[in-house]
Phi, psi and omega in degrees: 000131183277138178283143175288135182287131182280140176296150181288167186300319182297316180296318179297313182295314181298323178297321180291321179296314178299318178297318180300312182290328175296315180291323177298315179297319179298317179291322180293335177291336182276346184290137174264105184280142180288152177283161177302327177295318179294321179298315179298316180297314180295325178295318178295321178297315179296317179299319178296317179297320179296318179297313181299314179295321177300318179295317179296320178294317178300314179298316179298315180298318180298313181292320179295320179296318178297317180296317181292318178299321179296318178296318179296317178297321182294319185267352179281339183281000000 
């Protein structure tokens, strides 16, 4: 019985790559892209959250520094 000839490596690989990009294109057509207004609104929300978290970190650092300085002063005497 004769064996069926196997496709070469390049044909198999190229077929998989083409299939991947076909499926990728198909999936990207299903994506609901945000409008420029939504992108702007979300960007402002993220920027505001970054500022708020930054302020909280700064405050914690400030209070911790004062506390550590007080401890050092207390035990340095």
